[in-house]
C-alpha positions as CSV (number, residue, x, y, z in Angstrom):
1,M,-206.7,116.0,-63.0
2,N,-209.2,118.9,-63.3
3,K,-208.1,122.2,-64.8
4,Q,-209.0,124.2,-61.7
5,L,-206.5,122.3,-59.6
6,V,-203.8,122.7,-62.2
7,E,-204.4,126.4,-62.4
8,I,-204.5,127.0,-58.7
9,T,-201.4,124.9,-58.2
10,N,-199.5,127.0,-60.7
11,K,-200.6,130.1,-58.8
12,A,-199.6,128.6,-55.5
13,L,-196.1,127.8,-57.0
14,D,-195.8,131.4,-58.3
15,A,-196.8,132.7,-54.8
16,K,-194.3,130.3,-53.1
17,I,-196.9,129.4,-50.5
18,W,-194.4,127.3,-48.5
19,E,-192.4,130.4,-47.6
20,F,-194.9,131.6,-45.0
21,L,-195.0,128.2,-43.2
22,G,-192.3,127.5,-40.7
23,S,-190.7,124.0,-40.4
24,N,-192.4,123.6,-36.9
25,D,-195.8,125.0,-37.8
26,I,-199.2,123.4,-38.0
27,F,-201.7,125.4,-39.9
28,A,-205.4,124.6,-39.9
29,V,-208.0,125.1,-42.6
30,E,-211.7,124.5,-42.1
31,K,-214.0,123.8,-45.1
32,D,-217.6,122.8,-44.9
33,G,-217.3,122.1,-41.2
34,V,-214.3,119.7,-41.8
35,R,-210.9,120.5,-40.3
36,Y,-207.7,119.9,-42.2
37,Y,-204.2,120.4,-40.8
38,I,-201.3,121.6,-43.0
39,Y,-197.7,120.7,-42.4
40,C,-194.9,121.9,-44.6
41,S,-191.8,119.7,-44.6
42,N,-189.4,122.3,-46.1
43,T,-186.2,120.8,-44.9
44,E,-186.4,117.6,-47.0
45,I,-186.1,116.7,-50.7
46,P,-188.7,116.9,-52.2
47,L,-190.3,119.8,-50.4
48,S,-193.6,118.4,-49.2
49,I,-196.9,120.1,-48.2
50,R,-199.1,117.5,-46.3
51,V,-202.8,117.9,-45.8
52,M,-204.3,115.8,-43.0
53,K,-208.0,115.4,-42.5
54,G,-208.9,115.6,-38.8
55,E,-206.8,114.7,-35.7
56,K,-206.7,111.0,-36.6
57,Q,-204.6,111.7,-39.7
58,L,-202.7,114.5,-37.9
59,K,-201.6,111.9,-35.3
60,S,-200.1,109.8,-38.1
61,L,-197.7,112.7,-38.8
62,T,-196.5,112.9,-35.2
63,S,-194.8,109.5,-35.6
64,L,-192.2,111.5,-37.6
65,F,-191.4,113.8,-34.7
66,D,-189.0,113.1,-31.8
67,F,-191.1,113.9,-28.6
68,D,-188.5,112.2,-26.4
69,D,-185.3,112.9,-28.4
70,T,-184.8,109.2,-29.0
71,Q,-183.0,108.7,-32.3
72,K,-184.9,106.4,-34.7
73,T,-183.4,103.7,-36.9
74,D,-183.8,103.7,-40.7
75,M,-186.4,100.9,-40.2
76,E,-188.4,103.0,-37.8
77,N,-188.2,106.0,-40.1
78,F,-189.4,103.9,-43.0
79,E,-192.3,102.6,-40.9
80,N,-193.3,106.1,-39.8
81,F,-193.3,107.4,-43.4
82,M,-195.4,104.4,-44.6
83,T,-198.0,104.9,-41.8
84,L,-198.7,108.5,-42.9
85,E,-202.3,109.3,-43.8
86,C,-202.6,112.5,-45.8
87,M,-202.9,114.2,-49.2
88,E,-199.4,115.3,-50.3
89,L,-198.1,118.0,-52.6
90,N,-194.5,117.1,-53.3
91,L,-192.4,119.8,-55.1
92,F,-189.4,118.6,-57.1
93,L,-186.5,120.6,-58.6
94,P,-185.3,119.3,-62.0
95,V,-182.0,118.1,-60.4
96,D,-184.0,115.9,-57.9
97,M,-186.3,114.2,-60.5
98,E,-186.0,110.7,-61.8
99,E,-187.6,109.9,-65.2
100,D,-190.6,108.1,-63.5
101,T,-191.2,111.3,-61.5
102,K,-191.1,113.4,-64.6
103,R,-193.6,111.2,-66.4
104,E,-196.0,111.3,-63.4
105,I,-195.8,115.1,-63.2
106,E,-196.5,115.5,-66.9
107,A,-199.4,113.0,-66.7
108,Q,-201.0,115.1,-64.0
109,G,-201.1,118.1,-66.4
110,F,-198.1,120.1,-65.3
111,S,-195.1,121.2,-67.4
112,I,-191.6,120.9,-66.1
113,K,-189.7,124.2,-66.0
114,D,-186.0,124.7,-65.5
115,Q,-184.8,125.9,-62.1
116,S,-188.3,125.9,-60.6
117,Y,-190.4,123.5,-58.6
118,S,-192.6,121.0,-60.4
119,P,-195.6,119.6,-58.4
120,L,-196.7,116.0,-57.9
121,F,-199.9,115.1,-56.0
122,S,-200.5,111.9,-54.2
123,V,-202.5,110.3,-51.4
124,A,-200.7,108.4,-48.5
125,E,-202.7,105.6,-47.0
126,K,-201.4,103.5,-44.2
127,N,-199.0,100.7,-45.2
128,T,-199.7,101.1,-48.9
129,L,-198.2,102.6,-52.0
130,R,-199.1,106.2,-52.7
131,R,-202.1,106.6,-55.1
132,N,-203.5,109.4,-57.2
133,L,-206.2,111.9,-56.1
134,V,-209.8,111.2,-56.8
135,A,-212.3,113.8,-57.9
136,D,-213.5,114.9,-54.4
137,E,-209.9,115.2,-53.2
138,E,-209.0,117.4,-56.2
139,I,-211.9,119.8,-55.3
140,T,-210.8,119.9,-51.6
141,L,-207.2,120.6,-52.5
142,T,-208.2,123.4,-54.9
143,A,-210.0,125.2,-52.1
144,I,-207.2,124.6,-49.6
145,L,-204.4,125.8,-52.0
146,N,-206.5,128.9,-52.7
147,A,-206.8,129.5,-48.9
148,L,-203.0,129.1,-48.5
149,I,-202.4,131.7,-51.2
150,E,-204.7,134.1,-49.3
151,S,-203.0,133.1,-46.1
152,K,-199.6,134.0,-47.3
153,K,-200.8,137.5,-48.4
154,Y,-202.4,138.0,-45.0
155,F,-199.6,136.7,-42.7
156,S,-196.8,138.3,-44.7
157,A,-197.8,141.7,-43.2
158,F,-196.9,140.5,-39.7
159,G,-193.5,139.0,-40.6
160,K,-191.8,135.8,-39.5
161,T,-190.3,135.5,-36.1
162,S,-187.9,132.7,-37.1
163,A,-187.5,129.9,-39.7
164,T,-189.3,127.5,-37.4
165,S,-192.2,129.7,-36.3
166,S,-194.2,132.0,-38.7
167,F,-197.0,133.2,-36.6
168,Q,-195.7,134.6,-33.3
169,S,-195.9,138.2,-34.4
170,W,-199.5,137.7,-35.4
171,F,-200.4,135.9,-32.1
172,D,-198.7,138.9,-30.2
173,S,-201.0,141.3,-32.1
174,L,-204.1,139.5,-30.9
175,N,-203.2,139.8,-27.2
176,L,-204.3,136.2,-26.7
177,K,-205.5,135.2,-23.2
178,D,-203.0,132.9,-21.4
179,S,-200.7,133.0,-24.4
180,D,-197.8,132.3,-22.0
181,K,-199.4,129.0,-21.0
182,V,-201.4,127.9,-24.0
183,D,-200.1,127.1,-27.5
184,Y,-202.1,128.3,-30.5
185,I,-202.2,127.6,-34.2
186,P,-203.8,129.7,-37.0
187,L,-207.1,128.5,-38.4
188,A,-208.2,129.7,-41.9
189,K,-212.0,129.4,-42.3
190,I,-213.2,129.0,-45.9
191,E,-216.7,130.5,-46.3
192,G,-217.6,130.7,-50.0
193,S,-214.9,132.7,-51.7
194,E,-213.8,134.4,-48.4
195,V,-211.1,133.3,-46.0
196,S,-211.0,134.5,-42.4
197,F,-208.4,133.8,-39.7
198,V,-208.7,133.0,-36.0
199,A,-206.2,131.7,-33.4
200,E,-207.1,128.3,-31.9
201,P,-205.7,126.6,-28.8
202,F,-203.6,123.6,-29.7
203,D,-201.9,120.9,-27.5
204,W,-198.9,119.4,-29.3
205,Y,-198.3,116.8,-26.7
206,S,-201.8,115.4,-26.9
207,L,-200.6,114.1,-30.3
208,A,-197.6,112.2,-28.9
209,P,-197.7,108.4,-29.2
210,S,-199.2,107.0,-26.1
211,K,-198.6,103.7,-24.3
212,K,-202.4,103.7,-23.8
213,D,-202.7,103.0,-27.5
214,L,-200.9,99.6,-27.1
215,P,-203.1,96.5,-27.0
216,L,-203.6,94.5,-23.9
217,I,-201.5,91.3,-24.4
218,E,-202.8,88.1,-23.0
219,V,-200.0,85.6,-22.2
220,P,-201.3,82.1,-21.5
221,A,-200.0,81.1,-18.0
222,P,-199.8,77.3,-18.8
223,M,-197.6,78.0,-21.8
224,V,-195.3,80.2,-19.7
225,E,-194.9,77.3,-17.2
226,E,-194.0,75.0,-20.1
227,V,-191.3,77.4,-21.3
228,K,-190.0,77.7,-17.7
229,K,-189.4,73.9,-17.7
230,A,-187.9,73.9,-21.3
231,K,-184.2,73.2,-21.7
232,K,-181.8,76.1,-22.3
233,L,-179.9,75.9,-25.6
234,K,-176.2,76.1,-24.9
235,S,-174.7,79.4,-26.1
236,A,-177.9,80.3,-28.0
237,I,-178.4,84.0,-28.4
238,Y,-181.3,85.3,-30.6
239,D,-182.3,88.6,-32.2
240,F,-185.9,89.8,-32.2
241,E,-187.5,92.7,-34.0
242,I,-191.0,93.9,-35.0
243,Y,-190.9,96.1,-38.0
244,L,-192.6,97.0,-41.3
245,L,-191.2,94.9,-44.1
246,P,-189.9,97.1,-47.0
247,A,-191.8,95.2,-49.7
248,P,-195.5,95.2,-50.5
249,F,-197.6,92.0,-50.8
250,S,-201.2,91.3,-51.9
251,E,-203.4,89.1,-49.8
252,D,-205.2,88.1,-53.0
253,E,-205.3,89.0,-56.7
254,N,-208.0,91.7,-56.2
255,S,-206.5,93.4,-53.2
256,K,-204.2,96.4,-53.1
257,P,-200.6,95.6,-52.2
258,Q,-199.8,96.4,-48.6
259,Y,-196.6,96.4,-46.5
260,P,-196.8,93.7,-43.8
261,Y,-195.3,93.8,-40.3
262,A,-192.6,91.2,-39.7
263,F,-192.1,89.5,-36.3
264,L,-188.6,88.2,-36.9
265,L,-186.7,85.9,-34.5
266,T,-183.2,84.9,-35.7
267,D,-180.0,83.3,-34.4
268,K,-177.7,86.1,-33.6
269,K,-174.6,84.3,-34.9
270,T,-175.8,82.3,-37.9
271,K,-178.6,84.6,-39.0
272,E,-180.8,81.5,-39.3
273,I,-184.5,82.4,-39.1
274,I,-186.0,80.7,-36.0
275,D,-189.5,82.1,-36.5
276,L,-191.1,84.6,-38.9
277,Q,-194.6,85.9,-38.9
278,L,-196.0,88.4,-41.4
279,E,-199.2,90.2,-40.6
280,F,-200.9,93.3,-42.2
281,D,-202.6,94.2,-38.9
282,L,-200.0,95.0,-36.3
283,L,-202.3,94.9,-33.3
284,K,-203.8,91.6,-34.4
285,E,-200.4,90.0,-34.6
286,M,-199.3,91.5,-31.3
287,K,-202.3,89.8,-29.6
288,T,-201.7,86.3,-31.3
289,Y,-197.9,86.2,-31.3
290,P,-197.4,85.2,-27.6
291,V,-198.9,81.8,-28.3
292,I,-196.6,81.3,-31.3
293,I,-193.3,82.3,-29.6
294,L,-194.0,80.5,-26.4
295,D,-194.8,77.3,-28.4
296,V,-191.5,77.7,-30.3
297,F,-189.5,77.8,-27.0
298,A,-191.6,75.1,-25.3
299,K,-191.0,72.6,-28.1
300,N,-187.5,73.5,-29.2
301,G,-185.8,74.9,-26.1
302,K,-185.1,78.5,-25.2
303,P,-182.1,80.8,-25.8
304,Q,-179.8,82.2,-23.1
305,A,-180.7,85.8,-24.2
306,I,-182.7,87.7,-26.9
307,H,-181.5,91.1,-28.2
308,C,-184.1,93.7,-29.4
309,Y,-183.4,96.9,-31.3
310,S,-186.4,99.1,-30.7
311,E,-188.3,100.2,-27.6
312,R,-191.5,98.6,-29.0
313,S,-189.9,95.2,-29.6
314,Y,-188.1,95.3,-26.2
315,N,-191.2,96.3,-24.2
316,Y,-193.3,93.8,-26.0
317,L,-191.0,90.8,-25.7
318,S,-190.2,91.6,-22.0
319,G,-193.9,91.4,-21.3
320,V,-194.6,88.2,-23.3
321,L,-191.6,86.3,-21.8
322,K,-191.8,87.6,-18.3
323,G,-190.9,84.9,-15.8
324,C,-189.6,82.6,-18.6
325,D,-185.9,82.8,-17.5
326,I,-184.7,84.4,-20.7
327,N,-182.6,87.5,-20.6
328,I,-184.2,90.2,-22.8
329,M,-181.8,93.0,-23.8
330,Q,-182.2,96.3,-25.7
331,E,-179.3,97.6,-27.7
332,S,-178.5,99.8,-30.8
333,M,-179.1,98.2,-34.1
334,S,-176.0,97.3,-36.0
335,D,-175.7,98.0,-39.7
336,E,-175.3,94.3,-40.3
337,Y,-178.6,93.4,-38.6
338,M,-180.4,96.2,-40.3
339,D,-179.1,95.1,-43.7
340,F,-180.2,91.5,-42.9
341,A,-183.7,92.6,-41.8
342,L,-184.3,94.9,-44.8
343,Q,-183.1,92.1,-47.2
344,L,-185.6,89.7,-45.8
345,P,-187.9,89.9,-48.9
346,H,-185.0,88.8,-51.1
347,L,-184.1,86.0,-48.6
348,L,-187.6,84.7,-48.7
349,Q,-187.6,84.6,-52.5
350,A,-184.2,82.7,-52.3
351,G,-185.7,80.1,-50.0
352,G,-184.3,81.7,-46.8
353,K,-180.7,81.3,-47.8
354,T,-178.6,84.1,-46.3
355,H,-175.4,83.5,-48.2
356,D,-174.3,81.9,-51.5
357,H,-171.1,79.9,-51.3
358,S,-171.2,78.9,-55.0
359,E,-168.3,81.3,-55.8
360,H,-165.9,79.2,-53.7
361,E,-167.5,75.8,-54.0
362,G,-165.1,73.0,-53.0
363,H,-163.2,75.3,-50.6
364,D,-163.2,74.2,-46.9
365,C,-164.6,77.4,-45.2
366,S,-164.7,75.6,-41.9
367,S,-161.0,75.1,-41.6
368,E,-159.4,76.9,-38.7
369,G,-158.1,80.3,-39.6
370,C,-159.7,80.3,-43.1
371,D,-159.6,83.7,-44.7
372,D,-158.9,82.8,-48.3
373,C,-162.3,83.2,-49.8
374,G,-162.9,86.7,-48.5
375,C,-166.7,86.5,-48.5
376,G,-167.0,87.8,-45.0
377,C,-169.7,85.4,-43.7
378,D,-169.4,83.9,-40.2
379,D,-168.6,80.5,-41.6
380,C,-165.6,81.9,-43.4
381,Q,-164.0,83.8,-40.6
């Protein structure tokens, strides 16, 4: 890491630049005609300052926000975090640091001090492990951190309105046109060694996830007709979920490990995997999966009902299986199902086995009223 970035980072820490950014603020910086958006996540551990290049990367951040007040599951929160695209400055207190974190901080040229924040830079790229900065990114972040230091000096004179909004007093001082109807954000323009500030209109809700972003799904009508005629499996109830698998894979030896999306169809009672597809490109798999799942039901029979645990999975499956005489239901995800889905990488390594009965081998778990082995699996209840 270059010395200039280390020096300006230490100055930024001394200036406590995060203090002038509210938890609901977006702050823009323009350098060499390129727009960067700054968001400070100062209610989490570690404290994070995220720098997003352009609106495309900014939209990756909005997946973390609740535009419709719908509570997200742990799996959805993990996916949202792993689909971020930004440069990150994470600030750790000694009490929050693991040994690996300490080594990374020291390797980047920073010393760890008692009772003060220690910085760790990284770059988030969609569905991959975080990586280190490259030279051009170090130069960009040096300029942005310097701009944030100057910004704190400038905006401190106006005072904070609340913990969530830092700039309202400044906006009021500008007598902005239509300020009662239009939202604004501050824009810091870097020109040489000078930084100037203007207010810029900003539409939060234009960043909200849109149904227009979903792909058009083609469902083969002949296959739907086959499923309609397929036998219904007595008492069969399935679970279905689309989610980001919490383990990275490499497509080949030379490629970077990525987190694939899982399309998981299981028997609700036995947890047997009926169908599993892994794909690194979500939209590609959403387009091809209708043929796969329709073929499964046409050949093997169809369940009485399928339970889904996210709006995306429910809406998707409802469209694919429309008219197939299968009841699609959406419900809250149980801890049991979430644990199963998140343990899938280990299950795959174990050959798909979901339970090891070796500890009570020879015991008849199928006998009526069996509760002697205490393992808790369905077979033993």
